[in-house]
C-alpha positions in Angstrom: 39.0 -4.6 -12.8 35.8 -5.3 -13.7 33.8 -2.9 -15.6 30.7 -1.5 -14.1 27.2 -2.1 -15.1 24.1 -0.5 -14.5 21.7 -2.7 -12.1 17.5 -1.7 -11.9 16.1 -2.0 -9.1 12.3 -2.1 -9.0 11.1 -1.1 -5.4 7.7 -1.6 -5.1 6.0 0.3 -2.0 2.5 -0.6 -0.1 2.6 0.9 3.1 0.7 4.4 3.1 2.0 5.5 6.3 5.5 6.9 4.8 7.7 8.0 7.4 5.9 6.3 10.0 6.2 2.6 8.5 8.4 0.2 9.5 8.9 -1.7 6.3 9.4 1.5 4.6 12.0 2.8 6.8 14.0 -0.9 6.2 13.9 -0.3 2.7 15.6 2.9 2.9 18.5 0.9 4.6 18.3 -1.6 1.4 17.6 1.2 -1.2 20.6 3.7 0.4 23.1 0.5 0.3 21.9 -0.8 -2.8 22.5 2.9 -5.0 26.0 3.6 -2.4 27.6 0.5 -3.9 27.6 0.9 -7.6 26.7 4.8 -9.1 25.1 3.3 -11.9 22.8 1.4 -10.0 19.5 2.7 -10.6 16.1 2.3 -8.5 12.3 3.0 -9.8 9.8 3.4 -6.9 6.1 2.3 -7.6 4.0 3.4 -4.7 0.9 1.7 -4.9 -1.0 4.5 -3.4 0.1 6.6 -6.2 -0.1 4.5 -8.8 -3.0 3.7 -10.8 -3.7 0.4 -11.6 -6.2 -0.9 -14.5 -9.8 -2.5 -13.1 -9.4 -6.1 -13.4 -13.1 -6.3 -14.8 -15.8 -7.6 -17.6 -13.3 -6.5 -20.2 -10.0 -7.2 -18.9 -11.0 -10.5 -17.7 -12.6 -10.9 -21.1 -9.3 -10.1 -23.2 -7.0 -12.3 -21.2 -9.2 -15.0 -22.6 -9.2 -14.0 -25.4 -5.7 -13.5 -26.4 -5.4 -17.2 -24.6 -7.7 -18.5 -27.4 -5.9 -16.7 -30.6 -9.2 -14.4 -30.5 -9.7 -10.9 -31.7 -10.5 -8.1 -29.2 -12.9 -5.5 -29.2 -11.7 -1.8 -28.7 -12.7 -1.4 -25.5 -10.9 -4.7 -24.4 -7.7 -3.6 -26.3 -7.8 -0.8 -24.6 -8.0 -3.1 -20.9 -5.4 -5.4 -21.9 -2.8 -2.8 -23.4 -3.0 -1.1 -19.5 -2.2 -4.6 -18.6 0.6 -5.0 -20.7 2.5 -1.8 -20.3 2.3 -2.8 -16.1 3.8 -6.3 -16.9 6.4 -4.8 -19.2 7.2 -2.4 -16.7 7.8 -5.0 -13.8 9.8 -7.3 -16.5 12.2 -4.9 -17.5 13.9 -4.8 -13.7 17.2 -6.8 -12.6 16.1 -7.2 -9.1 12.9 -6.5 -6.9 12.3 -4.8 -3.2 8.9 -5.1 -1.6 7.9 -3.3 1.8 4.9 -5.1 3.2 3.3 -4.5 6.5 0.6 -6.7 7.4 -2.8 -6.0 7.2 -5.2 -8.2 8.9 -2.8 -11.0 8.9 -1.9 -10.3 5.1 -1.6 -8.0 2.2 -2.7 -4.6 1.8 -5.1 -4.3 -0.9 -3.5 -2.4 -3.2 -0.5 -5.0 -3.3 -3.3 -7.5 -4.2 -4.6 -5.5 -7.1 -1.0 -5.0 -8.3 -0.4 -8.8 -7.9 -3.8 -9.8 -10.0 -2.6 -6.9 -12.8 0.8 -9.2 -13.5 -0.2 -12.3 -12.8 -1.0 -13.0 -16.6 -1.1 -16.5 -18.4 1.5 -15.6 -21.0 3.1 -12.9 -19.4 4.8 -13.8 -16.3 3.3 -17.6 -16.3 2.4 -20.5 -18.4 0.5 -23.6 -18.4 0.8 -26.9 -20.6 -0.6 -30.5 -19.9 2.8 -32.1 -20.3 5.2 -29.4 -17.3 2.1 -27.8 -15.2 2.4 -24.3 -14.6 6.0 -22.7 -15.6 6.8 -18.9 -14.1 8.6 -16.6 -16.5 10.3 -14.2 -14.2 13.3 -16.0 -14.2 17.0 -15.4 -13.0 16.3 -12.3 -11.1 16.0 -12.1 -7.6 13.7 -10.3 -4.9 13.9 -9.0 -1.3 10.8 -8.9 0.5 10.3 -7.1 4.0 7.6 -7.7 6.5 6.6 -6.0 8.9 4.0 -6.8 11.5 3.0 -6.0 14.7 3.5 -9.3 16.7 5.3 -12.3 16.3 4.2 -14.9 13.6 7.0 -17.9 14.9 4.7 -20.1 17.4 2.6 -23.1 15.8 -0.3 -21.3 17.4 1.0 -17.8 15.5 2.0 -19.2 12.5 -1.1 -20.8 11.2 -2.5 -17.0 11.0 0.3 -15.5 9.1 -1.3 -15.3 5.6 1.2 -12.2 4.6 4.6 -14.2 4.4 3.1 -17.8 2.9 1.0 -15.8 0.5 3.7 -13.5 -1.2 6.3 -15.9 -1.2 4.5 -18.5 -2.8 3.3 -15.6 -5.7 6.3 -14.9 -6.5 7.5 -18.1 -6.5 4.6 -19.3 -8.8 5.8 -16.6 -11.5 9.0 -17.8 -11.4 11.1 -16.2 -8.3 13.5 -18.8 -7.0 15.8 -15.8 -5.0 13.3 -15.0 -2.9 15.3 -13.3 0.5 13.0 -12.4 3.1 13.1 -9.6 6.1 10.5 -10.2 8.7 10.6 -6.8 11.0 8.6 -7.5 14.2 7.2 -7.5 16.8 6.7 -3.4 15.7 3.5 -3.2 18.4 5.5 -3.4 21.1 7.5 -0.9 24.0 10.0 1.8 22.2 13.2 -0.2 23.2 12.3 -3.6 21.9 11.2 -1.4 18.1 14.2 -0.1 18.0 16.1 -3.2 17.8 14.2 -5.0 15.8 14.1 -1.9 13.5 18.0 -2.0 13.9 18.3 -6.0 13.0 16.3 -5.4 9.9 18.2 -2.6 8.8 21.3 -4.3 9.6 19.5 -7.6 7.7 18.7 -5.2 4.6 22.0 -3.7 4.2 23.8 -7.1 4.2 21.2 -8.4 1.2 21.6 -5.1 -1.0 25.5 -5.5 -1.0 24.9 -8.9 -2.6 23.1 -7.4 -6.1 
């Protein structure tokens, strides 16, 4: 009999709509299945609408470049860099990841972009050398991405407007993720019957993917 071991899922929630959010609704199915499959499984939720993120300002940018060049940081720069380090450490401690993301203006919510800008740091989540180029440092961990969109973006005409899926899959790949499982929830702005079918199909896929962790 296989001995149970705790697995930590970091759930990053980026919709402010909560009970009215399609992406969150599908995420709940995923989380329920993950927790039910093993009593030792743990879920940590980062609600980006209530989670405090440090500003990417002059001090944090200056600190990043000083760290890269081995230079001493000022007290203010150290404070900003330590705040970034805490969040990156929290992010990297997880065993698997779940993102629930609504489409905003064909891309992602600004709160999620802010979070990505905080954690995407040289030497922490990626590295660079002239010999090997860019290398992601968050490796060997699966990420499930739930993308809710009001319309469908599968045609040649509409796919060119989809900067949500392309961006999140690219940036996760950039910092090291190879196993990225995407669940599309589309269209959500439609008649009630179609919406229910869309949500049901997405919840079934979320449940199946959660069982694989």
